[in-house]
LOTOR-63151 format. One line per 4 residues: number of its first residue (from 1); their letters; for each residue x, y, z of C-alpha. Coordinates in steps of 0.1 Angstrom, whole numbers, plus 5000, padded with zeros to 4 digits. Example, Ala and Ser with C-alpha at 12.3 -4.5 7.8 and 13.67 -1.06 7.14 Angstrom:
// LOTOR-63151
1	AS	5123/4955/5078 ~ 5137/4989/5071
END
This chain:
// LOTOR-63151
1	XXXX	0970/4571/2109 ~ 0980/4548/2137 ~ 1016/4545/2147 ~ 1020/4508/2138
5	XXXX	1008/4515/2103 ~ 1036/4539/2096 ~ 1065/4526/2075 ~ 1098/4520/2093
9	XXXX	1116/4548/2073 ~ 1091/4574/2085 ~ 1092/4562/2121 ~ 1130/4564/2120
13	XXXX	1128/4600/2107 ~ 1103/4609/2134 ~ 1126/4594/2161 ~ 1157/4612/2150
17	XXXX	1148/4645/2133 ~ 1131/4660/2163 ~ 1162/4657/2184 ~ 1176/4692/2190
21	XXXX	1213/4683/2190 ~ 1230/4656/2169 ~ 1253/4647/2198 ~ 1223/4632/2217
25	XXXX	1212/4610/2188 ~ 1230/4577/2198 ~ 1218/4577/2234 ~ 1182/4587/2225
29	XXXX	1180/4562/2197 ~ 1191/4535/2221 ~ 1164/4545/2246 ~ 1138/4544/2218
33	XXXX	1147/4507/2213 ~ 1133/4499/2247 ~ 1097/4510/2237 ~ 1088/4479/2217
37	XXXX	1103/4449/2199 ~ 1097/4467/2166 ~ 1120/4495/2176 ~ 1148/4472/2185
41	XXXX	1154/4464/2148 ~ 1143/4499/2137 ~ 1169/4517/2158 ~ 1197/4495/2144
45	XXXX	1192/4509/2109 ~ 1222/4505/2086 ~ 1222/4540/2071 ~ 1215/4557/2104
49	XXXX	1245/4543/2122 ~ 1267/4544/2091 ~ 1262/4581/2090 ~ 1267/4584/2128
53	XXXX	1300/4565/2126 ~ 1312/4589/2099 ~ 1301/4620/2119 ~ 1323/4608/2148
57	XXXX	1352/4597/2127 ~ 1385/4615/2121 ~ 1376/4620/2084 ~ 1345/4640/2093
61	XXXX	1364/4660/2118 ~ 1390/4669/2092 ~ 1363/4678/2067 ~ 1345/4701/2092
65	XXXX	1378/4717/2101 ~ 1385/4724/2064 ~ 1351/4738/2059 ~ 1357/4762/2087
69	XXXX	1391/4772/2072 ~ 1375/4778/2038 ~ 1354/4805/2054 ~ 1384/4824/2066
73	XXXX	1405/4848/2045 ~ 1430/4831/2023 ~ 1461/4843/2042 ~ 1446/4831/2076
77	XXXX	1434/4798/2061 ~ 1468/4790/2047 ~ 1485/4798/2080 ~ 1459/4777/2099
81	XXXX	1465/4748/2075 ~ 1502/4750/2079 ~ 1499/4749/2117 ~ 1474/4721/2119
85	XXXX	1488/4701/2091 ~ 1455/4700/2072 ~ 1459/4701/2034 ~ 1433/4717/2013
89	XXXX	1403/4696/2003 ~ 1387/4698/1968 ~ 1363/4727/1966 ~ 1326/4718/1969
93	XXXX	1303/4726/1940 ~ 1283/4758/1944 ~ 1251/4770/1929 ~ 1257/4787/1896
97	XXXX	1230/4814/1901 ~ 1224/4823/1938 ~ 1195/4845/1928 ~ 1175/4818/1910
101	XXXX	1141/4808/1925 ~ 1153/4772/1931 ~ 1187/4782/1944 ~ 1180/4770/1979
105	XXXX	1168/4737/1966 ~ 1199/4733/1944 ~ 1222/4742/1973 ~ 1205/4716/1995
109	XXXX	1208/4690/1967 ~ 1245/4697/1962 ~ 1252/4696/1999 ~ 1234/4662/2001
113	XXXX	1254/4649/1972 ~ 1287/4662/1987 ~ 1278/4645/2020 ~ 1271/4612/2002
117	XXXX	1304/4614/1984 ~ 1323/4621/2016 ~ 1306/4593/2033 ~ 1314/4569/2004
121	XXXX	1351/4579/2005 ~ 1352/4572/2042 ~ 1331/4540/2043 ~ 1356/4511/2052
125	XXXX	1331/4484/2041 ~ 1334/4465/2008 ~ 1304/4456/1986 ~ 1307/4419/1993
129	XXXX	1304/4424/2031 ~ 1278/4452/2033 ~ 1251/4426/2035 ~ 1260/4417/2070
133	XXXX	1278/4449/2083 ~ 1262/4461/2115 ~ 1272/4498/2119 ~ 1254/4499/2152
137	XXXX	1279/4472/2165 ~ 1307/4492/2148 ~ 1297/4524/2166 ~ 1298/4504/2199
141	XXXX	1333/4491/2191 ~ 1345/4526/2183 ~ 1330/4546/2212 ~ 1316/4524/2240
145	XXXX	1335/4516/2271 ~ 1359/4487/2268 ~ 1357/4459/2294 ~ 1382/4430/2299
149	XXXX	1368/4399/2315 ~ 1394/4374/2326 ~ 1388/4337/2321 ~ 1385/4316/2353
153	XXXX	1418/4308/2369 ~ 1406/4284/2397 ~ 1394/4249/2396 ~ 1425/4227/2395
157	XXXX	1413/4203/2422 ~ 1379/4190/2431 ~ 1374/4216/2457 ~ 1382/4244/2432
161	XXXX	1408/4260/2454 ~ 1439/4254/2433 ~ 1450/4283/2410 ~ 1458/4272/2374
165	XXXX	1493/4276/2361 ~ 1501/4302/2335 ~ 1489/4297/2300 ~ 1517/4292/2274
169	XXXX	1495/4297/2243 ~ 1458/4299/2232 ~ 1436/4288/2204 ~ 1398/4289/2197
173	XXXX	1375/4262/2185 ~ 1348/4277/2162 ~ 1314/4263/2153 ~ 1301/4259/2118
177	XXXX	1292/4296/2116 ~ 1326/4308/2126 ~ 1317/4317/2162 ~ 1339/4310/2191
181	XXXX	1328/4280/2211 ~ 1357/4268/2232 ~ 1391/4283/2242 ~ 1420/4258/2245
185	XXXX	1453/4267/2262 ~ 1483/4247/2271 ~ 1495/4253/2307 ~ 1530/4254/2321
189	XXXX	1525/4221/2339 ~ 1519/4203/2306 ~ 1481/4201/2308 ~ 1454/4216/2286
193	XXXX	1426/4238/2300 ~ 1393/4244/2282 ~ 1370/4274/2288 ~ 1336/4282/2275
197	XXXX	1339/4311/2250 ~ 1304/4309/2236 ~ 1285/4342/2234 ~ 1256/4342/2258
201	XXXX	1224/4363/2257 ~ 1219/4359/2294 ~ 1229/4384/2321 ~ 1266/4386/2329
205	XXXX	1261/4372/2364 ~ 1242/4342/2349 ~ 1265/4336/2319 ~ 1287/4305/2317
209	XXXX	1311/4323/2293 ~ 1346/4323/2307 ~ 1340/4293/2329 ~ 1366/4265/2331
213	XXXX	1350/4235/2314 ~ 1376/4208/2316 ~ 1413/4202/2322 ~ 1436/4173/2311
217	XXXX	1459/4156/2336 ~ 1492/4172/2345 ~ 1520/4165/2321 ~ 1495/4155/2293
221	XXXX	1515/4172/2266 ~ 1550/4162/2278 ~ 1566/4129/2286 ~ 1581/4144/2318
225	XXXX	1559/4140/2348 ~ 1581/4156/2375 ~ 1592/4191/2382 ~ 1574/4223/2390
229	XXXX	1572/4233/2354 ~ 1570/4203/2331 ~ 1570/4224/2299 ~ 1599/4248/2295
233	XXXX	1591/4283/2285 ~ 1603/4289/2249 ~ 1587/4323/2242 ~ 1568/4309/2211
237	XXXX	1535/4328/2204 ~ 1521/4308/2175 ~ 1522/4275/2193 ~ 1485/4265/2192
241	XXXX	1464/4257/2161 ~ 1429/4244/2162 ~ 1412/4226/2133 ~ 1375/4234/2140
245	XXXX	1362/4211/2112 ~ 1380/4180/2125 ~ 1380/4191/2162 ~ 1417/4185/2163
249	XXXX	1443/4206/2181 ~ 1480/4210/2174 ~ 1502/4221/2203 ~ 1539/4229/2199
253	XXXX	1558/4218/2229 ~ 1595/4225/2227 ~ 1608/4202/2199 ~ 1576/4184/2194
257	XXXX	1541/4188/2179 ~ 1513/4170/2197 ~ 1480/4164/2179 ~ 1450/4160/2203
261	XXXX	1414/4150/2198 ~ 1396/4179/2213 ~ 1363/4160/2219 ~ 1380/4133/2240
265	XXXX	1413/4150/2250 ~ 1432/4120/2238 ~ 1466/4123/2220 ~ 1464/4112/2184
269	XXXX	1501/4116/2174 ~ 1533/4132/2186 ~ 1559/4144/2160 ~ 1594/4153/2171
273	XXXX	1618/4177/2154 ~ 1655/4183/2159 ~ 1650/4220/2163 ~ 1624/4237/2185
277	XXXX	1591/4246/2169 ~ 1588/4284/2165 ~ 1555/4288/2147 ~ 1527/4267/2132
281	XXXX	1501/4278/2107 ~ 1463/4277/2109 ~ 1449/4241/2108 ~ 1422/4237/2082
285	XXXX	1414/4202/2069 ~ 1424/4190/2044 ~ 1451/4216/2039 ~ 1485/4204/2053
289	XXXX	1498/4222/2083 ~ 1530/4242/2079 ~ 1554/4239/2108 ~ 1583/4263/2113
293	XXXX	1613/4252/2134 ~ 1643/4273/2141 ~ 1660/4265/2107 ~ 1634/4245/2087
297	XXXX	1598/4246/2073 ~ 1578/4214/2071 ~ 1545/4205/2055 ~ 1527/4182/2079
301	XXXX	1497/4162/2067 ~ 1479/4147/2097 ~ 1464/4120/2075 ~ 1499/4107/2065
305	XXXX	1512/4083/2092 ~ 1540/4068/2070 ~ 1566/4095/2077 ~ 1594/4084/2100
309	XXXX	1613/4116/2105 ~ 1602/4152/2101 ~ 1636/4168/2105 ~ 1670/4159/2092
313	XXXX	1693/4143/2117 ~ 1727/4158/2121 ~ 1754/4140/2101 ~ 1791/4137/2110
317	XXXX	1816/4133/2082 ~ 1844/4108/2090 ~ 1878/4113/2074 ~ 1895/4083/2057
321	XXXX	1883/4048/2048 ~ 1851/4040/2029 ~ 1834/4072/2042 ~ 1858/4093/2023
325	XXXX	1850/4075/1990 ~ 1813/4079/1998 ~ 1817/4117/2001 ~ 1828/4119/1965
329	XXXX	1800/4096/1953 ~ 1770/4117/1942 ~ 1748/4089/1931 ~ 1730/4088/1964
333	XXXX	1722/4125/1959 ~ 1708/4119/1924 ~ 1687/4089/1934 ~ 1675/4103/1968
337	XXXX	1639/4115/1971 ~ 1634/4153/1973 ~ 1635/4167/2009 ~ 1602/4172/2026
341	XXXX	1614/4204/2044 ~ 1626/4238/2034 ~ 1658/4252/2048 ~ 1657/4288/2060
345	XXXX	1687/4310/2052 ~ 1681/4328/2085 ~ 1666/4314/2117 ~ 1636/4324/2135
349	XXXX	1602/4321/2118 ~ 1575/4337/2140 ~ 1543/4337/2120 ~ 1530/4315/2091
353	XXXX	1500/4326/2071 ~ 1479/4304/2048 ~ 1459/4322/2022 ~ 1427/4306/2008
357	XXXX	1433/4284/1978 ~ 1401/4294/1961 ~ 1410/4331/1960 ~ 1416/4349/1927
361	XXXX	1450/4341/1913 ~ 1475/4368/1921 ~ 1507/4352/1909 ~ 1519/4342/1944
365	XXXX	1519/4310/1965 ~ 1496/4301/1993 ~ 1521/4302/2022 ~ 1537/4333/2036
369	XXXX	1564/4331/2064 ~ 1577/4360/2084 ~ 1599/4363/2115 ~ 1633/4377/2127
373	XXXX	1645/4381/2091 ~ 1637/4412/2070 ~ 1618/4395/2042 ~ 1584/4379/2037
377	XXXX	1590/4344/2023 ~ 1565/4330/1998 ~ 1560/4293/1991 ~ 1537/4275/1966
381	XXXX	1524/4244/1982 ~ 1524/4226/1949 ~ 1562/4231/1945 ~ 1572/4229/1981
385	XXXX	1600/4231/1994 ~ 1611/4254/1966 ~ 1610/4291/1975 ~ 1585/4309/1953
389	XXXX	1599/4343/1961 ~ 1605/4370/1987 ~ 1591/4405/1995 ~ 1615/4429/2012
393	XXXX	1601/4445/2043 ~ 1631/4456/2063 ~ 1612/4450/2095 ~ 1612/4420/2119
397	XXXX	1576/4407/2116 ~ 1559/4392/2147 ~ 1524/4385/2133 ~ 1507/4380/2100
401	XXXX	1470/4381/2091 ~ 1449/4389/2060 ~ 1417/4405/2047 ~ 1398/4390/2018
405	XXXX	1396/4424/2001 ~ 1421/4442/1979 ~ 1445/4469/1990 ~ 1443/4499/1967
409	XXXX	1468/4525/1980 ~ 1463/4551/1953 ~ 1426/4551/1956 ~ 1430/4551/1994
413	XXXX	1450/4583/1993 ~ 1423/4599/1971 ~ 1396/4587/1994 ~ 1413/4603/2024
417	XXXX	1409/4637/2007 ~ 1374/4630/1993 ~ 1385/4632/1957 ~ 1366/4602/1943
421	XXXX	1330/4600/1933 ~ 1306/4574/1946 ~ 1309/4554/1914 ~ 1347/4555/1915
425	XXXX	1347/4543/1951 ~ 1324/4514/1942 ~ 1345/4504/1912 ~ 1377/4505/1932
429	XXXX	1363/4483/1960 ~ 1350/4458/1935 ~ 1384/4447/1924 ~ 1393/4412/1934
433	XXXX	1422/4406/1957 ~ 1436/4400/1992 ~ 1455/4421/2017 ~ 1483/4408/2038
437	XXXX	1487/4426/2071 ~ 1520/4424/2090 ~ 1530/4438/2124 ~ 1565/4439/2137
441	XXXX	1595/4461/2146 ~ 1616/4485/2125 ~ 1646/4502/2141 ~ 1631/4500/2175
445	XXXX	1596/4513/2166 ~ 1564/4496/2156 ~ 1557/4488/2120 ~ 1523/4481/2105
449	XXXX	1524/4470/2069 ~ 1498/4462/2043 ~ 1505/4443/2010 ~ 1480/4440/1982
453	XXXX	1475/4408/1962 ~ 1452/4410/1932 ~ 1448/4396/1897 ~ 1451/4432/1885
457	XXXX	1488/4438/1879 ~ 1487/4473/1892 ~ 1473/4462/1925 ~ 1494/4431/1933
461	XXXX	1526/4424/1952 ~ 1547/4399/1932 ~ 1572/4380/1952 ~ 1605/4375/1934
465	XXXX	1636/4353/1939 ~ 1657/4384/1938 ~ 1661/4401/1972 ~ 1663/4435/1956
469	XXXX	1641/4432/1925 ~ 1608/4440/1942 ~ 1622/4470/1960 ~ 1629/4487/1926
473	XXXX	1597/4476/1909 ~ 1567/4497/1902 ~ 1545/4475/1924 ~ 1563/4481/1957
477	XXXX	1569/4507/1984 ~ 1601/4503/2004 ~ 1616/4518/2035 ~ 1583/4531/2048
481	XXXX	1575/4557/2023 ~ 1566/4562/1987 ~ 1539/4548/1965 ~ 1531/4514/1951
485	XXXX	1509/4485/1961 ~ 1518/4484/1998 ~ 1519/4507/2028 ~ 1542/4507/2057
489	XXXX	1532/4527/2088 ~ 1564/4532/2108 ~ 1558/4567/2120 ~ 1525/4566/2140
493	XXXX	1519/4529/2146 ~ 1538/4528/2180 ~ 1569/4538/2197 ~ 1576/4502/2206
497	XXXX	1575/4468/2189 ~ 1541/4455/2176 ~ 1533/4420/2189 ~ 1501/4409/2173
501	XXXX	1476/4421/2147 ~ 1441/4410/2137 ~ 1411/4422/2117 ~ 1382/4433/2139
505	XXXX	1350/4444/2123 ~ 1357/4472/2098 ~ 1390/4480/2116 ~ 1424/4466/2124
509	XXXX	1436/4460/2159 ~ 1471/4454/2171 ~ 1491/4452/2204 ~ 1524/4468/2212
513	XXXX	1552/4466/2238 ~ 1536/4495/2257 ~ 1508/4472/2269 ~ 1482/4488/2246
517	XXXX	1456/4476/2221 ~ 1452/4501/2192 ~ 1425/4502/2166 ~ 1431/4519/2132
521	XXXX	1412/4521/2100 ~ 1418/4496/2072 ~ 1443/4520/2056 ~ 1467/4512/2085
525	XXXX	1473/4549/2094 ~ 1441/4566/2107 ~ 1438/4560/2145 ~ 1405/4552/2161
529	XXXX	1411/4545/2197 ~ 1435/4527/2221 ~ 1432/4507/2253 ~ 1456/4495/2280
533	XXXX	1452/4460/2294 ~ 1450/4461/2332 ~ 1439/4436/2359 ~ 1413/4461/2370
537	XXXX	1403/4473/2336 ~ 1367/4463/2341 ~ 1365/4488/2370 ~ 1387/4515/2357
541	XXXX	1373/4521/2323 ~ 1394/4529/2292 ~ 1416/4555/2277 ~ 1408/4569/2243
545	XXXX	1439/4588/2232 ~ 1439/4576/2196 ~ 1409/4597/2185 ~ 1411/4634/2180
549	XXXX	1389/4655/2203 ~ 1358/4662/2183 ~ 1336/4693/2188 ~ 1308/4669/2197
553	XXXX	1320/4644/2223 ~ 1308/4609/2222 ~ 1280/4599/2246 ~ 1302/4570/2258
557	XXXX	1333/4592/2264 ~ 1354/4586/2295 ~ 1391/4589/2302 ~ 1408/4568/2328
561	XXXX	1445/4560/2326 ~ 1454/4523/2327 ~ 1487/4505/2326 ~ 1492/4468/2326
565	XXXX	1504/4436/2310 ~ 1514/4433/2273 ~ 1492/4414/2249 ~ 1511/4387/2231
569	XXXX	1483/4374/2209 ~ 1449/4386/2197 ~ 1423/4361/2186 ~ 1389/4373/2173
573	XXXX	1359/4355/2184 ~ 1346/4355/2148 ~ 1367/4335/2124 ~ 1381/4355/2095
577	XXXX	1363/4332/2070 ~ 1330/4350/2081 ~ 1343/4382/2065 ~ 1341/4366/2030
581	XXXX	1309/4347/2036 ~ 1273/4360/2033 ~ 1258/4329/2049 ~ 1259/4342/2085
585	XXXX	1252/4376/2100 ~ 1269/4380/2134 ~ 1247/4390/2163 ~ 1253/4419/2186
589	XXXX	1283/4417/2209 ~ 1295/4385/2192 ~ 1326/4402/2176 ~ 1349/4404/2206
593	XXXX	1386/4397/2211 ~ 1404/4370/2232 ~ 1438/4381/2244 ~ 1467/4361/2258
597	XXXX	1490/4383/2279 ~ 1527/4381/2288 ~ 1519/4369/2323 ~ 1500/4339/2310
601	XXXX	1465/4353/2315 ~ 1436/4349/2292 ~ 1409/4375/2288 ~ 1381/4386/2265
605	XXXX	1379/4423/2254 ~ 1342/4433/2252 ~ 1325/4466/2244 ~ 1297/4481/2264
609	XXXX	1287/4479/2300 ~ 1268/4446/2295 ~ 1296/4428/2277 ~ 1317/4400/2292
613	XXXX	1309/4383/2325 ~ 1313/4388/2363 ~ 1343/4371/2377 ~ 1332/4379/2413
617	XXXX	1301/4358/2407 ~ 1324/4328/2401 ~ 1344/4336/2432 ~ 1313/4339/2453
621	XXXX	1300/4306/2439 ~ 1333/4289/2445 ~ 1335/4303/2481 ~ 1299/4293/2487
625	XXXX	1306/4258/2474 ~ 1337/4255/2496 ~ 1318/4269/2526 ~ 1289/4246/2519
629	XXXX	1311/4216/2517 ~ 1328/4226/2550 ~ 1294/4232/2566 ~ 1281/4198/2555
633	XXXX	1312/4181/2567 ~ 1309/4198/2601 ~ 1272/4188/2602 ~ 1281/4152/2594
637	XXXX	1307/4151/2621 ~ 1283/4167/2646 ~ 1256/4143/2637 ~ 1279/4113/2641
641	XXXX	1291/4125/2675 ~ 1255/4132/2686 ~ 1245/4096/2676 ~ 1274/4082/2695
645	XXXX	1265/4103/2726 ~ 1228/4093/2724 ~ 1237/4056/2720 ~ 1260/4058/2750
649	XXXX	1234/4075/2770 ~ 1208/4049/2761 ~ 1231/4021/2770 ~ 1239/4037/2803
653	XXXX	1201/4042/2810 ~ 1194/4006/2803 ~ 1222/3995/2826 ~ 1212/4018/2855
657	XXXX	1176/4009/2853 ~ 1183/3974/2866 ~ 1214/3980/2887 ~ 1216/3954/2916
661	XXXX	1182/3939/2909 ~ 1186/3919/2877 ~ 1157/3895/2885 ~ 1132/3920/2898
665	XXXX	1108/3934/2873 ~ 1100/3971/2873 ~ 1067/3980/2889 ~ 1067/3951/2914
669	XX	1074/3972/2944 ~ 1045/3980/2967
END
């Protein structure tokens, strides 16, 4: 039978089963993909790379270690478990009659079933997203070298020599499929810079990704046109929100919120507040934008232009006269319209999360607010500004995000010890719900928290008007330990404050005050890897301290120490709406991360040696363009001087040819 006539499953078995060592499988499978176009899709098989991701995971390492301990005497196994901290796993089924003729076949079948059950307990994917999960991409994210490509920082003037000011925020414009298209950032001089963030299939040296596309005039976002830094530094992180559907951008500048048409870079509106803007929610037409100032929350509908003031003006009470009588007259309070803002009992909102309105009803509102206070505030947009309820955290939250899947803590704990069957895992993951992910600081250490929202009462977090009611309910877990419908990792998340968090593929990624990016499983506890941002990260590799040393090292393994700038904000290049949609399947290397650092730099975190772009190519092109312009200018000046010299020489020759004999024609001498 000819090779092209073989089915894909058989070809994949031939390509993988003859390899002598499983540790060489990833590299050899990748090399096979270079043979023909058919092998490109064949070597990205879902089940093949799903199994490989599991084999190199911490769960598989723990299972292999427990299997080795089970072969030791009981006293030695108990001592080894106590030293290593590995608890006993459920015993695997064994063949009832080892002497039976089919005992070997039964043992093989039982081992295969046990492997499938362990794989199902580890699998972080949910049934609704398995249609588009690319475990080949997931393996690259977990084991390939990390590369940081920095967005272009030159091009302020026509000659491209001026270096751009530091960025004071960042936001991404996504296309209709949820892919990053443009990166917008307000600069310290009050202008807006635009970079190309579209994923390119071309070579890194030929890619336009990361190039500066356009820049608005200086002072565009501010009314002040003088001074070295037109926009004062306020330390606000959530200061940019992009409405990709309407192509509108909202930029928080001190006490104002500027709405900009991103297609024309024209200001549409400017709303002023009494207090500085601390956070703004995600903009998604037609949902109103939630704006958080130091002491208030506002619902801002960009379509409503009839509002006169968005923040209460400070009032002064006068003693005596008619003002005193007015103070005792409550008729104006009864007849006055309800306020359009919510007053915060404690100042400092830092992050505002909007949950999808079409999600399954979980008994909570659509708006969640967190910040320097120790509670998550919940608002229902229909009854705003009334507070729907609170959830006690105890931590100061810096960043909020969500997953369109339920959080099932009891089942998660059982999955970690491989105690659920394949059917039980599928049933648990089929529950409707949403998971809120919060990152912040608790008593000087990092805190990563997950809260489950679900129509099922046993899997939901219900916000309550009582600050202590939830902490004593059966649906909560407080203080960082215990059971319930939430989990708080305050032991192993980080030794410093967590700054930003985002969902990345089948993982969670967050940044901390130690200048590190850390990836963990969706349970919020199991580490995968970590990486330190550094200006020379593209040349110095990555560190991978978060993963335990496996007996079979990864083919991509390296270990170079980096130290650098902190990451204030993480923005995925794939919108979170793509997680809950089956209409689009991301391509390879599209799921990257855009980071905004404390030094005002913007970069893209990619995976693999072919990810990102070459900044030196831009520098070379910029230098070549400058040198070319200088060379052409020198050539022009040289040509002009040569023409003047030749003209002067011609005039002199004409004058000298008839010197002293103006009426004698040449050639008349004998």
